[in-house]
C-alpha positions in Angstrom: 0.1 0.2 0.1 3.0 2.6 0.5 4.1 1.8 -2.7 0.9 2.5 -4.2 0.7 5.5 -2.3 4.1 6.9 -3.0 3.5 6.2 -7.1 0.4 8.3 -6.9 1.9 11.2 -5.3 4.9 11.2 -7.6 2.4 10.8 -10.6 0.4 13.7 -9.4 3.7 15.6 -9.1 4.8 14.8 -11.9 1.4 16.0 -13.4 1.7 19.2 -11.8 4.9 19.9 -13.2 4.3 18.9 -16.3 1.6 21.3 -16.9 3.6 23.8 -15.6 2.8 28.0 -14.8 0.1 29.3 -16.8 2.1 32.2 -19.4 0.6 35.7 -19.1 -2.8 36.2 -21.1 -3.1 38.0 -24.0 -5.0 40.7 -21.9 -1.6 41.2 -19.8 0.6 41.0 -22.8 -1.3 44.0 -24.3 -1.6 45.8 -21.1 2.1 45.9 -20.9 2.5 46.7 -24.4 0.2 49.9 -23.8 2.2 50.6 -20.6 5.5 50.5 -22.2 4.1 52.6 -25.4 3.0 55.3 -22.4 6.4 55.4 -20.5 8.4 55.8 -24.0 5.6 58.7 -24.6 6.0 60.2 -21.3 9.8 59.8 -21.6 10.3 61.5 -25.0 7.8 64.3 -24.4 9.8 64.9 -21.0 13.1 65.1 -23.1 11.4 67.3 -25.9 10.8 70.0 -23.1 14.4 69.7 -21.7 15.8 70.5 -25.7 13.4 73.4 -25.7 14.6 74.8 -22.2 18.0 74.2 -23.3 17.3 76.1 -26.9 15.8 79.2 -25.0 18.5 79.5 -22.2 21.2 79.3 -25.6 19.3 82.2 -26.8 18.9 84.1 -23.8 22.9 83.9 -23.3 23.5 84.9 -26.9 21.2 88.1 -26.3 23.0 88.6 -23.5 26.3 88.5 -25.1 25.2 90.5 -27.9 24.1 93.3 -25.4 27.6 93.0 -23.4 29.2 93.3 -26.8 27.5 96.3 -27.7 27.7 98.0 -24.4 31.6 97.3 -24.8 31.8 98.6 -28.4 30.0 101.9 -27.7 32.2 104.7 -28.0 32.8 106.5 -24.1 31.6 109.6 -23.4 32.7 112.6 -21.2 30.3 112.7 -17.9 28.5 116.0 -18.3 28.0 118.2 -15.0 24.9 117.8 -13.5 22.4 120.7 -14.4 22.2 123.6 -12.1 19.5 125.4 -11.3 19.1 128.8 -13.4 20.2 131.7 -11.7 17.5 134.2 -10.9 18.5 137.9 -11.4 17.1 140.2 -8.7 14.0 142.7 -9.3 12.3 140.0 -12.0 9.4 138.2 -11.8 9.8 134.2 -11.0 7.3 132.3 -13.6 4.4 131.2 -11.8 4.5 133.4 -8.8 2.3 136.8 -8.9 
């Protein structure tokens, strides 16, 4: 009886192993494919945004360099004196005062 029982147990284990684990279903495979496509699209969008930001920074830096170069190339002018108050001669009417 022990031998028969051991034989049945071994036959049962072999049948479980022979069937093997069930693979992923078509729905699961389709979901994984959709997820990977969505991930790839979001990564591409982030990379495109980063490229656009880098281009904007390069444009701003070029504009700043252009302005700095034009300031450096501008002719140096003499400093002018601060305007002084007009001198009012005695016995003259000041405009706006009666």
